[in-house]
N, C-alpha and C positions, 0 to 999 in steps of 0.2 A: 254101858254104865248101869250099875245097880240102882243108883239114886239119881234120876234125871233132875235137872234144875226145874223144869216145868213141862208137864205133859198136858197140852190143851185138850187133846182128844179125851183123855181120861177125866180131865176137869169138867168137861161138858157131858160126859157119859151119864151121870145120874139124872140129868134133865132131858135126855135125848127124846123121849116120847113127847114130852111137853113142848120142846123146841120144834119138833116136826109138826105137831098139831098147830102150833101158833103160826108157823110159816105157811102151812096149807091154808089156814083161815085167811091170812093176808092175801095170798094168791087168789083165792076164791072171791074175795071181796071186790077185787078190781080197783082198789084204791091203794096206791103205792107210795104216795107222798101226801103230807098234810091230812092224814086220816085219824081214825079213832085211836089207834095204837100210840101214835105220837102224842095226841092230846092227853091220854091217860098216863103215859110215861112222864110227861111234864108235870102233871099233878102229883104223881107219886114221888118224883125226885124233889120237887119243891117241898113237899111234906117231910121227906126224910131230912132235908137240910134246914127245916123250920124257917122257910122263907116264903115270900108271897108269889114269886114268879120263877119259872124255869122255861128256858127256850132251848129245845133240843136241836143240836147242830151237827155238823159233819165230823168234827174231831176236837180234841182238847186244844190244840194250837189255834184253830179257828175260833174257839170260844174266847181265848185270851185276846186274839186280834180284834174280835168283834166288840168286846168290852171297851178297849182303848179307842177303837174307831168311833164307837157310839159317843163316848165322852168328848171326842174331838168335834164330832158333828154338832153336839149340843153346846159347844163352846166352854165346856168345863175344863178340858185339857186342850193342849195345843201341840203342834208338831215339834216345836223347839223345846218342849218340856223334858225334864229328866225324871226317870222312874228308878227308885231304889229296888234292886233285885238281888237275891242271894247269889253269891258266886258259886256256891255248891248246889247246883241244880242241873236238871236236864236242859239242854240248850233251847228247847221250845219256849221256856219262860222268857228268855232274853230275845229270841227271834221275834216274839210278838211285839216287843217294844220297838225294836229296830224297824220292823215292817211298817210301823205307823209313823216313821220319820222321827221318832223320839230317841233319846239317849239313855241307854242303860247305865246305871250307877251301881257298881258291884259292891256288895257288903259281905265280909267274911263270915264264916260259920262258927257256931259254938261247938266245942269239942264233944260235949255230951249228947246233944240232940242232933248234931250235924246240920241243923237248920240255921237260918239267918240269926246273927247275933244282934239282938235289939239294943244291947249296950253300946254298940258302935254307931247307931243311927244318928245321934245328935251331931257327931263329927262329920257326917256326910251331907248334912242339910246345907243347901245353898238356895238363893232365890229361884233357881231354875227347877228345883225338885218340887214336883206336884203330886206324886203318888208313891206308894210303897206296895210291892208285890211279895208278900210272904208266901213261901212254898211249903206245904205240909209234906216234907220229903219222907219217903219210905213209909208213910202212914202215921207219922208223929206230928201232932198239931204244932204249928209255929204261931204262937199267940201268947201275949202277956201284957201286963199293965203298961210296961215301958213302951211297947210298940204303939199302943193306943194313945198314950200320953203324948208321944212325939207327933203322931198323926193329927191329934186334935190341936196341939199347940201351933202347928204350922198349916193347918187346914188342908191336910193331904188326903187324897182318896186311898182307901185300902182295897186292893184287888187281890183276892186269894187265888193262888194256883192250887186247886184242890184235886189235881189230877190223880194223886196217889193216896188219897185219904178219905174217900167217901164213907161215912159212917163213924169217923173218929170224933172224939169230943175233947175240947180243951178244958183245962182246970180254971180258966178265967173266962167270964162271960164276954160276948162280943158287943158290937155297937147296938144291937137290937135285943140284947138280953139272953140270946141263945148261947149254948155251949158247943153246938154242933158245927164242925168245919163245913164251909160252904155257905153258912149263914152268919158268919162272924163279922165280915167286913161289909163294904158298900156293894160289892159284887164278887162273884167267884166263877172260876172255870173248872169244869169236870171233864175228865177223859174216860172214855169207855173202850180204850184200846184192848184187844183181846186178852192181854196178860194181866190186866188190872183185876182187883178183887171182884169188881162188877164189870165184866168184860163182854163186849159185843162179839159177834162172829165176823167182824170187820171193823172199820173205823166208825167212831161216833163220839159225840161229846155233848156238853150242855153249858149254858150260862145260867147262873142262879143269882137272883137279886131281890131286894125289897123295894127297889126304886121303880115306880110305875112308868115313869118317862123313859128311864134307861131301858127297861124291858121292851117297851114299845119300839124304841129306836133300834135295838139289837135285832128284834124280830124282822123289822123292815129291811135293814141292811143285809141280813142273811138270806133274804128272799129277793135278790136283785134290786134292793133299795125301794121296794114297793109297799105302800100301805094298803093298797087294794089292787085288783087285777088291772094290769096295763097302766098303772099310775105310779111312776117312779119318782119318789121325792129325794132319794139319795143315789149317788153313783155306787150302786150296790154290788153284792157278791152272791155267789151261789154256794151257800154253806148249810144246806138243808140235810137233816137226817132222813133216811128212808123208812118206810113202815115195817119192813122186814127186821131191820136192826132194832127198831123200837119194840117190836113184839118179842124179839130174842131177849132184850134187856128186861122187859117186864116179867118174863119167866124167871130169869136169874135173880132179879131183885127180891123175889120172895125168899130167897135163901141167903141173902147177903149177910144177915146177922149170924147165921150158922157158920158161914165161911170165915167171917172175921173172928169169931170165937175160936174156931179150929186153928187158925193161924196164931192166935194169941196163946193157945195151949202149946203149940210147937215152939214158939218163941220162948216161953217160960221153961220149956224142957231144955232148950239149948242153954238158957241162962243158968239153970241148975246143974247141968251135967258137963258143960265145957269148963275145964279147970286148968287148961294149959296156960301158964303165965306169959307165953309169947303172944297170946290172943287178947285183944281189947274188944269186949263184947258191947253191944249197944245198950244204953240204959233203958230200964223199964220204969215208967213213971206211974205209980198207982193212983195219982190224983187226976189222971186223964185217961182217956181210952185211945190206945194206939191200935191200928188195924193191921200193921205189919205187911204192907205191900212188899217190902223187902226186909230181910234180916241181914244186916251188914256188919260183919266183924272187921277189925283192923289188925293187920299183921305187917311188921316191918319187912320181912322176907316174903312178900306177897307171892311172887312168881314161884318160889320154892314150895310154899304151902299149896298153891293151886296144882302144881305138878304132882305133889304128894297125894292130894285128895283125888285127883284124876286116876292115878295108879291104883288107888284103893276103891275105885268105883263111885266116887262122889263128883257129880258135875256142879260147877260153880259158875258165877258170872261176875262182872265188875260194873257197878253203877256209881260213878262213871269214870272210865279210865282216863279220859281227856276232858278236863273241865272247860267251860266256855272260854275262859281267858287264855287258854292255850290253843284254841281252835284257829285254823288259818283264816277263817272269815272274820275273826275278831282280833286281828293283829294289833290293833290300838291298845288292847288290854294286856299285851304280852309282858310288859314291865311291871304290872301291878303287884304289890306285895300282899299276897293273900295266903299266909302261912298255914292256916288250918285247912282251908279248901285244898291247897296243894298237897298237904300231908294225907288228907282223906283220899284224894285221887290216886296217890301213890301206894296206899295201903289197903284200900277197901276190897273186901271179898263178900259177895252176896251168896249166902248158903241157900239150899233148897228149902222152901217153906210153902210153896203152892202144891196143888195136887200132883201126885198122890201121896205126898209125905205125911206120915203119921207121927205121933209122939214116940212110938217105938223106933221108927226110923231115925228120928231126931236123936234119941239116946245112942243109937249105933253110930251115927255120924259124929256125935260129940266124942265118943270113945276113939274114933279114928283121928279126930283133931287132936285129942290129948296125946296121941302117939307121935305127933310131929316134934322133931328135935331141933329144927332150924338149920 
């Protein structure tokens, strides 16, 4: 392939010396959990999200699970509660709800943002619904006045799935006045999976919140349910981040703004140069900051387009070919009428936007796409 979808080795190459030095420093320190690197990473991520607390954990799914579990332990949420989740999302968002014995309530997507359609929320409200989980999919903020109005009217917790959008900014302020994703709602989950804009060299994640009590509860549950050594106040889990991953993330965090800006340049190059009428490009919103974790076009003849691109040296991916309501583990949702989500799943193609794709590469890929006749 002339244009790989993502080359993680090349993505990390510019930071290689710093990553090696950081790893060696951790090894020499003799402290591999609950150390200085984790403490500093938590401070830096909290600052980035403009929130009071960050608890670094094992991965993004665990971050979501821990938020819900902590609310249950605090009596704020209960196992029988329902949580509104976008139907067009990676399955982890919904798995976190199910894992806590709660019921996911699927909301269809908006055609322009491909995020949760807040205009549909009011129709989904029942006495059982106690929380909303907006997902900032592909790096586009999922936040507006209507979402907040519904949440306030029905006293719902807002739990952001910020796995794909760290560093993005909404056009509408959140509950605490900030515009930064991760600090908009009552709590948020971050993923540092290696393919993310801010990716670890393995699995890692974080919980971010302004709630002092929630933060304390999440931290305890993630560490075997203990508030101090050998004193377990909850039936806890082992969801800790390790010092090596914290150190790797701190190195790469220095360059997150540069990475996000580079992706924005590539996205805008695609926007300008893809002119094929068979292609629906993602919308660019100048009143917010999108960080372009993925650049997802829509094509009715998706398989033909992917074959054509592969033959011309362009590797693509699909996010996500099988939406949660079509997955075998969620058979109960099979009959749901989710037309926008279903159409996105059948038409979506993710173009290369991560390293080592440049704006010149994007121009050439656009020209190849323009040659597709369907």
